[in-house]
Every structure is written in structure tokens, then in C-alpha cells.
N, C-alpha and C positions, 0 to 999 in steps of 0.2 A: 415618228408615229408608226410608220410602216415596220421599221425594224423592231420596235418594242412589241408590236402586235405579232409579228412573225416569231419572235422569241418567247412570247407569252408573258411579258413583263407588265403585269397589271398595275403595279405601283407607279412605274414610269408613265404608263398610259394615263393614269389618273392625274399625275402631275402635269403632263402635257395638256390634258383637257382643262385643268384649272388655269393653265397658262394661256388658254384661248387658242391652242393649236387647232388646225382644221381637221376634224374627224373624217371628212370626206375628201381629203387630199388624194389626188389620183397619181399613181406611179406611171412609168412609161408603158406599162401593159394595160393601163386603164382600170387598175384595181384600187380599191379603197383599203384602209387599214383593217376594216372589218373582214374583208376577203382574206387577208393574211392570217388573221386570228382564227377564222373558221376553217380555212384550209388545213391548218395545223392542229385543229381540235383543241384550241386554247379556250375553254369554256368561259372562265371568269373574264379574261380580257375581251372576248367577243361580246359578252353581256354588257360590260361597261361601255364599250364602243356603241353598241346598239342603243342602249338607254341614253347615250349622249347624242344620238341623231345620226350615227354612221349607218350607211346603207350598203346593200349588195346590189349590183346591177341585175336587172331581171334575167337577162340571158345567162349570165354567169351563175346566178343562184339556181336557175332551172337546170343547168348542166350539172352542178354539184349535187342537186337533189336527185336527179335521174341516176347519176353514177352511184350514189349512196344506196339507192333502192336496188340497183342491179347487184351490188355487192352484199346486200343484206345488212348494211351498217346502220342499225336503228339509233345508236347514240349520235351518229353524225346527222341523221335525219332530224332527230330531236333538236340538236343545236341549230341547224338551219331553220327549222320551224320557229324556234324561240327567238331567232334573229330576224324574223319578219318574212321569211320565204313562204310564199303561198304554195301549199301542197298540191294545188290544182294547176299550177303552171305546167305547160306542156312543151314538148319539143317541136321541131319542124314537121313532124308527122302527126301532130296533135296527140301524141302519146304522153300520158302523165307518168309520174313516178309509180303510181299504183299499177298502171299497165306493165311497166318494166319489172316491178317486183313480182307480179303475178306470172309474167312470162318466164321468169327465172326460178319460180318456186320459192321465193323468199318470204316465208310465212311471217317471221317476226317483223320485217319491214312492212308487209301488207297490213298486219295488225296495227302497227303504229300509225300508218297513213289513214286507216279507217278511223282510229281514235282521233286523229287530227282533222277529221271531217273531209277527207278526200271524197270526191263524187264518184260513187261506185258505178253509176250508169253512164258516165262520160264516154263518148265514142271517139275513137281515133279517126284518122282520115279515111280508113277503110271500113268504118262502121263497126269496129270491134270494141267491146268493153273489156275491162280487166279480167272478168270471169271467163270470157271467150279465150283470152290469151293463156290463162291458167289451164284451161281444158285442153287447148291445142298443144300445150307443152307437157301434158300428162301430170300436172301438179294439182292433184285432186284435193289435197288438204287445203291449199289456198282457195281452190274453187268452192269448197264447202264453207270456208270462212266467209267468202264473199256472198255466197248464197244465203248464209245465216243472217246477214245484215241487209238482205233485200236484193242482192244481185240476181239478175235473170239471164241464164245462159241462152244463147241462140240455138244451141244444140244440146240434147240431153247428155248427161254423163252418169 
């Protein structure tokens, strides 16, 4: 199942599921087949696995989500979201993907996360919101986007 997911072979995945293979089998790194499909951006296999009950671990999904937000990879964010990842998951500093997208000036990622219902007023462990991170980084287009949907900056810009 892992190899089929890694390679993106949706026909073989479907056959394995019909044959009652475990969609949440864990490999030696603690990953499920869904992780292999999502990591390699195999959309159809990922959706088949997700709809069959395969899951992403919370920590791993959060890490992938934050990395995608940093890179500005909206298609990857969308796939993660469609496979059950909560866009409000946060890292060890209570920073969400929206915080990271804003801090890096990733307008498209920020827009997708807002569309996916990310909490724009969520505060990280230092008390900063995503709009604060955008302003601090000089990313005023992202700050204006956040302000347009109700974000309140702690400092004027």
C-alpha cells in the first residue's frame, strides 16, 4: 500500500482497499500510506485513501501544512486540507500556517488559508497574530488581505 501510494498508483490502491488491506498501516518511520501519497502530491490516490479512512498523524500533517505555507504552495495546502488536515493546527510555538504564510509574504497561501477558515485572530506564544507577522516582515499586501477579513494589527501600518 505504501509503495502504491508513493508511486501514485490509484488503481492498485483501489484494488488493495477492495482486498481489505490496512489503509493505516504504519511504516518504520511511523507514516501511513496517505502520508506517502500527500508527500508526493498524488491527488487522486490521496483522496481514495482518505475516503477509505486513511489518516495523517497530527504532528506530521501540521509540519507539512506549515512547510507548504512557508513555500507558498497553495495546491499542496489544498490537498492537505482535503485530506483532513486542520488549517488551525499549530507548531510548538503556537504558530499556524497562516502565521508562517504571513511572515513570508505568501499572499496566495494566505488567501487559501483564509478561504479554508483559518482563524485570523489566533495568537502565537508571543501574542502575535498573522497580521502582526506580515507587518513585521514588511508584507503589506498580506497585511491588507488579513485586515480586509477582520484582522486587527497591534501596530498601525
